[in-house]
PyMOL CGO cylinders between C-alpha atoms (Angstrom):
from pymol import cmd
from pymol.cgo import CYLINDER

trace = [
    CYLINDER, 4.69, -67.06, 58.90, 4.78, -70.71, 60.75, 0.3, 1, 1, 1, 1, 1, 1,
    CYLINDER, 4.78, -70.71, 60.75, 3.69, -71.49, 64.68, 0.3, 1, 1, 1, 1, 1, 1,
    CYLINDER, 3.69, -71.49, 64.68, 5.77, -70.05, 67.45, 0.3, 1, 1, 1, 1, 1, 1,
    CYLINDER, 5.77, -70.05, 67.45, 8.00, -72.91, 68.84, 0.3, 1, 1, 1, 1, 1, 1,
    CYLINDER, 8.00, -72.91, 68.84, 11.10, -71.35, 69.95, 0.3, 1, 1, 1, 1, 1, 1,
    CYLINDER, 11.10, -71.35, 69.95, 11.72, -69.25, 73.17, 0.3, 1, 1, 1, 1, 1, 1,
    CYLINDER, 11.72, -69.25, 73.17, 12.42, -65.59, 72.34, 0.3, 1, 1, 1, 1, 1, 1,
    CYLINDER, 12.42, -65.59, 72.34, 15.92, -64.72, 73.29, 0.3, 1, 1, 1, 1, 1, 1,
    CYLINDER, 15.92, -64.72, 73.29, 14.97, -61.48, 74.23, 0.3, 1, 1, 1, 1, 1, 1,
    CYLINDER, 14.97, -61.48, 74.23, 11.49, -61.66, 76.11, 0.3, 1, 1, 1, 1, 1, 1,
    CYLINDER, 11.49, -61.66, 76.11, 12.10, -65.28, 77.22, 0.3, 1, 1, 1, 1, 1, 1,
    CYLINDER, 12.10, -65.28, 77.22, 8.34, -66.23, 75.78, 0.3, 1, 1, 1, 1, 1, 1,
    CYLINDER, 8.34, -66.23, 75.78, 7.75, -69.51, 73.71, 0.3, 1, 1, 1, 1, 1, 1,
    CYLINDER, 7.75, -69.51, 73.71, 6.24, -66.52, 71.07, 0.3, 1, 1, 1, 1, 1, 1,
    CYLINDER, 6.24, -66.52, 71.07, 8.87, -67.23, 68.76, 0.3, 1, 1, 1, 1, 1, 1,
    CYLINDER, 8.87, -67.23, 68.76, 8.88, -68.13, 64.75, 0.3, 1, 1, 1, 1, 1, 1,
    CYLINDER, 8.88, -68.13, 64.75, 11.27, -68.82, 62.53, 0.3, 1, 1, 1, 1, 1, 1,
    CYLINDER, 11.27, -68.82, 62.53, 11.15, -66.57, 59.70, 0.3, 1, 1, 1, 1, 1, 1,
    CYLINDER, 11.15, -66.57, 59.70, 11.97, -66.64, 55.78, 0.3, 1, 1, 1, 1, 1, 1,
    CYLINDER, 11.97, -66.64, 55.78, 12.13, -63.40, 53.35, 0.3, 1, 1, 1, 1, 1, 1,
    CYLINDER, 12.13, -63.40, 53.35, 14.00, -61.86, 50.82, 0.3, 1, 1, 1, 1, 1, 1,
    CYLINDER, 14.00, -61.86, 50.82, 16.90, -59.18, 52.27, 0.3, 1, 1, 1, 1, 1, 1,
    CYLINDER, 16.90, -59.18, 52.27, 19.13, -57.18, 50.83, 0.3, 1, 1, 1, 1, 1, 1,
    CYLINDER, 19.13, -57.18, 50.83, 22.59, -57.86, 51.83, 0.3, 1, 1, 1, 1, 1, 1,
    CYLINDER, 22.59, -57.86, 51.83, 25.83, -55.94, 51.63, 0.3, 1, 1, 1, 1, 1, 1,
    CYLINDER, 25.83, -55.94, 51.63, 29.37, -56.81, 51.91, 0.3, 1, 1, 1, 1, 1, 1,
    CYLINDER, 29.37, -56.81, 51.91, 31.38, -53.62, 50.69, 0.3, 1, 1, 1, 1, 1, 1,
    CYLINDER, 31.38, -53.62, 50.69, 29.74, -51.23, 48.10, 0.3, 1, 1, 1, 1, 1, 1,
    CYLINDER, 29.74, -51.23, 48.10, 28.30, -54.97, 46.66, 0.3, 1, 1, 1, 1, 1, 1,
    CYLINDER, 28.30, -54.97, 46.66, 24.86, -55.86, 47.71, 0.3, 1, 1, 1, 1, 1, 1,
    CYLINDER, 24.86, -55.86, 47.71, 22.79, -58.79, 46.45, 0.3, 1, 1, 1, 1, 1, 1,
    CYLINDER, 22.79, -58.79, 46.45, 19.01, -59.99, 48.04, 0.3, 1, 1, 1, 1, 1, 1,
    CYLINDER, 19.01, -59.99, 48.04, 18.80, -63.12, 49.00, 0.3, 1, 1, 1, 1, 1, 1,
    CYLINDER, 18.80, -63.12, 49.00, 16.48, -65.53, 51.50, 0.3, 1, 1, 1, 1, 1, 1,
    CYLINDER, 16.48, -65.53, 51.50, 17.18, -64.38, 54.80, 0.3, 1, 1, 1, 1, 1, 1,
    CYLINDER, 17.18, -64.38, 54.80, 16.29, -67.46, 57.64, 0.3, 1, 1, 1, 1, 1, 1,
    CYLINDER, 16.29, -67.46, 57.64, 15.63, -65.23, 61.36, 0.3, 1, 1, 1, 1, 1, 1,
    CYLINDER, 15.63, -65.23, 61.36, 13.52, -65.59, 64.32, 0.3, 1, 1, 1, 1, 1, 1,
    CYLINDER, 13.52, -65.59, 64.32, 10.13, -63.06, 64.95, 0.3, 1, 1, 1, 1, 1, 1,
    CYLINDER, 10.13, -63.06, 64.95, 8.89, -62.76, 68.13, 0.3, 1, 1, 1, 1, 1, 1,
    CYLINDER, 8.89, -62.76, 68.13, 5.08, -62.47, 68.25, 0.3, 1, 1, 1, 1, 1, 1,
    CYLINDER, 5.08, -62.47, 68.25, 4.91, -61.73, 71.90, 0.3, 1, 1, 1, 1, 1, 1,
    CYLINDER, 4.91, -61.73, 71.90, 7.71, -58.49, 72.00, 0.3, 1, 1, 1, 1, 1, 1,
    CYLINDER, 7.71, -58.49, 72.00, 8.38, -57.85, 68.43, 0.3, 1, 1, 1, 1, 1, 1,
    CYLINDER, 8.38, -57.85, 68.43, 12.21, -59.22, 68.25, 0.3, 1, 1, 1, 1, 1, 1,
    CYLINDER, 12.21, -59.22, 68.25, 13.87, -59.94, 65.61, 0.3, 1, 1, 1, 1, 1, 1,
    CYLINDER, 13.87, -59.94, 65.61, 16.85, -61.89, 65.67, 0.3, 1, 1, 1, 1, 1, 1,
    CYLINDER, 16.85, -61.89, 65.67, 19.51, -64.54, 64.15, 0.3, 1, 1, 1, 1, 1, 1,
    CYLINDER, 19.51, -64.54, 64.15, 21.50, -67.71, 65.07, 0.3, 1, 1, 1, 1, 1, 1,
    CYLINDER, 21.50, -67.71, 65.07, 25.13, -67.07, 64.53, 0.3, 1, 1, 1, 1, 1, 1,
    CYLINDER, 25.13, -67.07, 64.53, 24.63, -70.15, 61.95, 0.3, 1, 1, 1, 1, 1, 1,
    CYLINDER, 24.63, -70.15, 61.95, 21.69, -68.36, 60.27, 0.3, 1, 1, 1, 1, 1, 1,
    CYLINDER, 21.69, -68.36, 60.27, 23.33, -65.32, 59.61, 0.3, 1, 1, 1, 1, 1, 1,
    CYLINDER, 23.33, -65.32, 59.61, 26.42, -67.14, 58.27, 0.3, 1, 1, 1, 1, 1, 1,
    CYLINDER, 26.42, -67.14, 58.27, 24.21, -69.13, 56.43, 0.3, 1, 1, 1, 1, 1, 1,
    CYLINDER, 24.21, -69.13, 56.43, 22.74, -65.51, 54.41, 0.3, 1, 1, 1, 1, 1, 1,
    CYLINDER, 22.74, -65.51, 54.41, 25.88, -64.28, 54.41, 0.3, 1, 1, 1, 1, 1, 1,
    CYLINDER, 25.88, -64.28, 54.41, 27.00, -67.12, 52.34, 0.3, 1, 1, 1, 1, 1, 1,
    CYLINDER, 27.00, -67.12, 52.34, 24.07, -66.96, 50.21, 0.3, 1, 1, 1, 1, 1, 1,
    CYLINDER, 24.07, -66.96, 50.21, 24.99, -63.02, 49.40, 0.3, 1, 1, 1, 1, 1, 1,
    CYLINDER, 24.99, -63.02, 49.40, 28.90, -63.93, 48.69, 0.3, 1, 1, 1, 1, 1, 1,
    CYLINDER, 28.90, -63.93, 48.69, 27.50, -66.51, 46.12, 0.3, 1, 1, 1, 1, 1, 1,
    CYLINDER, 27.50, -66.51, 46.12, 25.17, -64.41, 44.53, 0.3, 1, 1, 1, 1, 1, 1,
    CYLINDER, 25.17, -64.41, 44.53, 27.98, -61.51, 43.53, 0.3, 1, 1, 1, 1, 1, 1,
    CYLINDER, 27.98, -61.51, 43.53, 30.59, -64.12, 42.45, 0.3, 1, 1, 1, 1, 1, 1,
    CYLINDER, 30.59, -64.12, 42.45, 27.92, -65.65, 39.99, 0.3, 1, 1, 1, 1, 1, 1,
    CYLINDER, 27.92, -65.65, 39.99, 26.87, -61.53, 39.10, 0.3, 1, 1, 1, 1, 1, 1,
    CYLINDER, 26.87, -61.53, 39.10, 30.71, -60.68, 38.95, 0.3, 1, 1, 1, 1, 1, 1,
    CYLINDER, 30.71, -60.68, 38.95, 31.34, -64.09, 37.47, 0.3, 1, 1, 1, 1, 1, 1,
    CYLINDER, 31.34, -64.09, 37.47, 34.16, -64.71, 39.67, 0.3, 1, 1, 1, 1, 1, 1,
    CYLINDER, 34.16, -64.71, 39.67, 35.12, -68.01, 40.32, 0.3, 1, 1, 1, 1, 1, 1,
    CYLINDER, 35.12, -68.01, 40.32, 33.79, -70.29, 42.57, 0.3, 1, 1, 1, 1, 1, 1,
    CYLINDER, 33.79, -70.29, 42.57, 35.18, -71.41, 45.96, 0.3, 1, 1, 1, 1, 1, 1,
    CYLINDER, 35.18, -71.41, 45.96, 35.56, -75.27, 44.38, 0.3, 1, 1, 1, 1, 1, 1,
    CYLINDER, 35.56, -75.27, 44.38, 37.51, -73.96, 41.43, 0.3, 1, 1, 1, 1, 1, 1,
    CYLINDER, 37.51, -73.96, 41.43, 39.42, -71.58, 43.52, 0.3, 1, 1, 1, 1, 1, 1,
    CYLINDER, 39.42, -71.58, 43.52, 40.42, -75.16, 45.47, 0.3, 1, 1, 1, 1, 1, 1,
    CYLINDER, 40.42, -75.16, 45.47, 41.49, -77.08, 42.23, 0.3, 1, 1, 1, 1, 1, 1,
    CYLINDER, 41.49, -77.08, 42.23, 43.89, -74.05, 41.17, 0.3, 1, 1, 1, 1, 1, 1,
    CYLINDER, 43.89, -74.05, 41.17, 45.42, -74.75, 44.19, 0.3, 1, 1, 1, 1, 1, 1,
    CYLINDER, 45.42, -74.75, 44.19, 45.23, -78.41, 43.83, 0.3, 1, 1, 1, 1, 1, 1,
    CYLINDER, 45.23, -78.41, 43.83, 46.48, -78.44, 40.55, 0.3, 1, 1, 1, 1, 1, 1,
    CYLINDER, 46.48, -78.44, 40.55, 49.74, -76.98, 41.95, 0.3, 1, 1, 1, 1, 1, 1,
    CYLINDER, 49.74, -76.98, 41.95, 49.82, -79.41, 45.42, 0.3, 1, 1, 1, 1, 1, 1,
    CYLINDER, 49.82, -79.41, 45.42, 50.08, -75.66, 47.31, 0.3, 1, 1, 1, 1, 1, 1,
    CYLINDER, 50.08, -75.66, 47.31, 48.57, -75.32, 51.06, 0.3, 1, 1, 1, 1, 1, 1,
    CYLINDER, 48.57, -75.32, 51.06, 45.96, -72.56, 51.15, 0.3, 1, 1, 1, 1, 1, 1,
    CYLINDER, 45.96, -72.56, 51.15, 48.91, -70.55, 52.80, 0.3, 1, 1, 1, 1, 1, 1,
    CYLINDER, 48.91, -70.55, 52.80, 51.44, -71.20, 50.55, 0.3, 1, 1, 1, 1, 1, 1,
    CYLINDER, 51.44, -71.20, 50.55, 48.96, -70.18, 47.47, 0.3, 1, 1, 1, 1, 1, 1,
    CYLINDER, 48.96, -70.18, 47.47, 48.18, -66.74, 49.82, 0.3, 1, 1, 1, 1, 1, 1,
    CYLINDER, 48.18, -66.74, 49.82, 52.20, -66.41, 50.02, 0.3, 1, 1, 1, 1, 1, 1,
    CYLINDER, 52.20, -66.41, 50.02, 52.25, -66.72, 46.28, 0.3, 1, 1, 1, 1, 1, 1,
    CYLINDER, 52.25, -66.72, 46.28, 49.11, -64.01, 46.17, 0.3, 1, 1, 1, 1, 1, 1,
    CYLINDER, 49.11, -64.01, 46.17, 50.68, -61.91, 48.65, 0.3, 1, 1, 1, 1, 1, 1,
    CYLINDER, 50.68, -61.91, 48.65, 46.82, -61.62, 50.25, 0.3, 1, 1, 1, 1, 1, 1,
    CYLINDER, 46.82, -61.62, 50.25, 45.99, -61.68, 53.78, 0.3, 1, 1, 1, 1, 1, 1,
    CYLINDER, 45.99, -61.68, 53.78, 46.42, -64.64, 56.29, 0.3, 1, 1, 1, 1, 1, 1,
    CYLINDER, 46.42, -64.64, 56.29, 43.35, -66.88, 55.75, 0.3, 1, 1, 1, 1, 1, 1,
    CYLINDER, 43.35, -66.88, 55.75, 42.08, -65.12, 52.50, 0.3, 1, 1, 1, 1, 1, 1,
    CYLINDER, 42.08, -65.12, 52.50, 42.24, -68.68, 50.57, 0.3, 1, 1, 1, 1, 1, 1,
    CYLINDER, 42.24, -68.68, 50.57, 40.50, -70.04, 53.35, 0.3, 1, 1, 1, 1, 1, 1,
    CYLINDER, 40.50, -70.04, 53.35, 37.59, -67.76, 53.32, 0.3, 1, 1, 1, 1, 1, 1,
    CYLINDER, 37.59, -67.76, 53.32, 37.55, -67.68, 49.41, 0.3, 1, 1, 1, 1, 1, 1,
    CYLINDER, 37.55, -67.68, 49.41, 37.32, -71.52, 49.33, 0.3, 1, 1, 1, 1, 1, 1,
    CYLINDER, 37.32, -71.52, 49.33, 34.74, -71.50, 52.39, 0.3, 1, 1, 1, 1, 1, 1,
    CYLINDER, 34.74, -71.50, 52.39, 32.19, -69.49, 50.40, 0.3, 1, 1, 1, 1, 1, 1,
    CYLINDER, 32.19, -69.49, 50.40, 32.55, -66.70, 53.14, 0.3, 1, 1, 1, 1, 1, 1,
    CYLINDER, 32.55, -66.70, 53.14, 34.07, -64.24, 50.97, 0.3, 1, 1, 1, 1, 1, 1,
    CYLINDER, 34.07, -64.24, 50.97, 34.48, -63.42, 47.26, 0.3, 1, 1, 1, 1, 1, 1,
    CYLINDER, 34.48, -63.42, 47.26, 38.15, -62.66, 45.81, 0.3, 1, 1, 1, 1, 1, 1,
    CYLINDER, 38.15, -62.66, 45.81, 38.67, -59.53, 44.13, 0.3, 1, 1, 1, 1, 1, 1,
    CYLINDER, 38.67, -59.53, 44.13, 38.43, -59.15, 40.09, 0.3, 1, 1, 1, 1, 1, 1,
    CYLINDER, 38.43, -59.15, 40.09, 41.68, -58.45, 40.49, 0.3, 1, 1, 1, 1, 1, 1,
    CYLINDER, 41.68, -58.45, 40.49, 42.72, -61.48, 42.43, 0.3, 1, 1, 1, 1, 1, 1,
    CYLINDER, 42.72, -61.48, 42.43, 40.02, -63.83, 40.33, 0.3, 1, 1, 1, 1, 1, 1,
    CYLINDER, 40.02, -63.83, 40.33, 42.24, -62.64, 37.14, 0.3, 1, 1, 1, 1, 1, 1,
    CYLINDER, 42.24, -62.64, 37.14, 45.41, -64.03, 38.75, 0.3, 1, 1, 1, 1, 1, 1,
    CYLINDER, 45.41, -64.03, 38.75, 43.64, -66.84, 39.56, 0.3, 1, 1, 1, 1, 1, 1,
    CYLINDER, 43.64, -66.84, 39.56, 42.71, -67.71, 36.59, 0.3, 1, 1, 1, 1, 1, 1,
    CYLINDER, 42.71, -67.71, 36.59, 46.01, -66.52, 34.69, 0.3, 1, 1, 1, 1, 1, 1,
    CYLINDER, 46.01, -66.52, 34.69, 47.20, -69.24, 37.06, 0.3, 1, 1, 1, 1, 1, 1,
    CYLINDER, 47.20, -69.24, 37.06, 44.97, -71.65, 36.42, 0.3, 1, 1, 1, 1, 1, 1,
    CYLINDER, 44.97, -71.65, 36.42, 45.84, -71.28, 32.59, 0.3, 1, 1, 1, 1, 1, 1,
    CYLINDER, 45.84, -71.28, 32.59, 49.38, -71.14, 32.70, 0.3, 1, 1, 1, 1, 1, 1,
    CYLINDER, 49.38, -71.14, 32.70, 51.99, -72.87, 34.70, 0.3, 1, 1, 1, 1, 1, 1,
    CYLINDER, 51.99, -72.87, 34.70, 54.51, -70.34, 33.99, 0.3, 1, 1, 1, 1, 1, 1,
    CYLINDER, 54.51, -70.34, 33.99, 52.79, -67.33, 36.08, 0.3, 1, 1, 1, 1, 1, 1,
    CYLINDER, 52.79, -67.33, 36.08, 53.73, -69.40, 39.16, 0.3, 1, 1, 1, 1, 1, 1,
    CYLINDER, 53.73, -69.40, 39.16, 57.03, -68.87, 38.32, 0.3, 1, 1, 1, 1, 1, 1,
    CYLINDER, 57.03, -68.87, 38.32, 56.25, -65.62, 38.14, 0.3, 1, 1, 1, 1, 1, 1,
    CYLINDER, 56.25, -65.62, 38.14, 54.06, -65.11, 40.76, 0.3, 1, 1, 1, 1, 1, 1,
    CYLINDER, 54.06, -65.11, 40.76, 56.80, -66.56, 43.25, 0.3, 1, 1, 1, 1, 1, 1,
    CYLINDER, 56.80, -66.56, 43.25, 60.25, -64.71, 42.17, 0.3, 1, 1, 1, 1, 1, 1,
    CYLINDER, 60.25, -64.71, 42.17, 57.91, -61.22, 42.40, 0.3, 1, 1, 1, 1, 1, 1,
    CYLINDER, 57.91, -61.22, 42.40, 57.10, -63.05, 46.37, 0.3, 1, 1, 1, 1, 1, 1,
    CYLINDER, 57.10, -63.05, 46.37, 60.50, -64.24, 46.69, 0.3, 1, 1, 1, 1, 1, 1,
    CYLINDER, 60.50, -64.24, 46.69, 59.12, -67.49, 47.44, 0.3, 1, 1, 1, 1, 1, 1,
    CYLINDER, 59.12, -67.49, 47.44, 60.44, -70.98, 46.16, 0.3, 1, 1, 1, 1, 1, 1,
    CYLINDER, 60.44, -70.98, 46.16, 58.74, -71.29, 42.77, 0.3, 1, 1, 1, 1, 1, 1,
    CYLINDER, 58.74, -71.29, 42.77, 55.66, -74.21, 43.14, 0.3, 1, 1, 1, 1, 1, 1,
    CYLINDER, 55.66, -74.21, 43.14, 55.57, -77.63, 41.60, 0.3, 1, 1, 1, 1, 1, 1,
    CYLINDER, 55.57, -77.63, 41.60, 54.71, -76.97, 37.69, 0.3, 1, 1, 1, 1, 1, 1,
    CYLINDER, 54.71, -76.97, 37.69, 53.96, -79.92, 37.12, 0.3, 1, 1, 1, 1, 1, 1,
    CYLINDER, 53.96, -79.92, 37.12, 50.44, -81.58, 38.36, 0.3, 1, 1, 1, 1, 1, 1,
    CYLINDER, 50.44, -81.58, 38.36, 51.27, -83.78, 41.73, 0.3, 1, 1, 1, 1, 1, 1,
    CYLINDER, 51.27, -83.78, 41.73, 50.16, -87.37, 41.71, 0.3, 1, 1, 1, 1, 1, 1,
    CYLINDER, 50.16, -87.37, 41.71, 47.30, -86.82, 43.43, 0.3, 1, 1, 1, 1, 1, 1,
    CYLINDER, 47.30, -86.82, 43.43, 46.38, -84.39, 41.03, 0.3, 1, 1, 1, 1, 1, 1,
    CYLINDER, 46.38, -84.39, 41.03, 47.32, -86.88, 37.94, 0.3, 1, 1, 1, 1, 1, 1,
    CYLINDER, 47.32, -86.88, 37.94, 45.06, -89.37, 39.36, 0.3, 1, 1, 1, 1, 1, 1,
    CYLINDER, 45.06, -89.37, 39.36, 41.83, -86.68, 39.72, 0.3, 1, 1, 1, 1, 1, 1,
    CYLINDER, 41.83, -86.68, 39.72, 42.06, -85.51, 36.07, 0.3, 1, 1, 1, 1, 1, 1,
    CYLINDER, 42.06, -85.51, 36.07, 42.13, -88.95, 35.13, 0.3, 1, 1, 1, 1, 1, 1,
    CYLINDER, 42.13, -88.95, 35.13, 38.85, -89.72, 37.59, 0.3, 1, 1, 1, 1, 1, 1,
    CYLINDER, 38.85, -89.72, 37.59, 37.34, -86.99, 36.13, 0.3, 1, 1, 1, 1, 1, 1,
    CYLINDER, 37.34, -86.99, 36.13, 37.18, -87.40, 32.45, 0.3, 1, 1, 1, 1, 1, 1,
]
cmd.load_cgo(trace, "trace")
């Protein structure tokens, strides 16, 4: 443990230290052991984390579970969405997910279900899947050819 250099949010003494240790984090029925960063007061014994520390720990757990279950990464989801020139809201409508779901997938704050992951993989592999999903959701079909911006990105990434 490092020297105390933070004011304790509980007792107000300058006796809290930054602590990094492994911690099991549960998300639904899944869990992952990740590095957790929080503050511990040597004076009163309180342990607490800032909102940023909690978010970082959550993101590490989500990434660990995603890797363990071999789900698409946030970057891969973003690439698939851009391939069709869709906004996050449009992809949510196409997949019939809740609002802000794709935002959370792409930020890495939550991971997609295995079923959603499979749909995304099918969408990536076969443009006709986009047409079928649009019909099911009663939406206009997205562009089935890559957008000009996507073509430029593909050329750049080669």
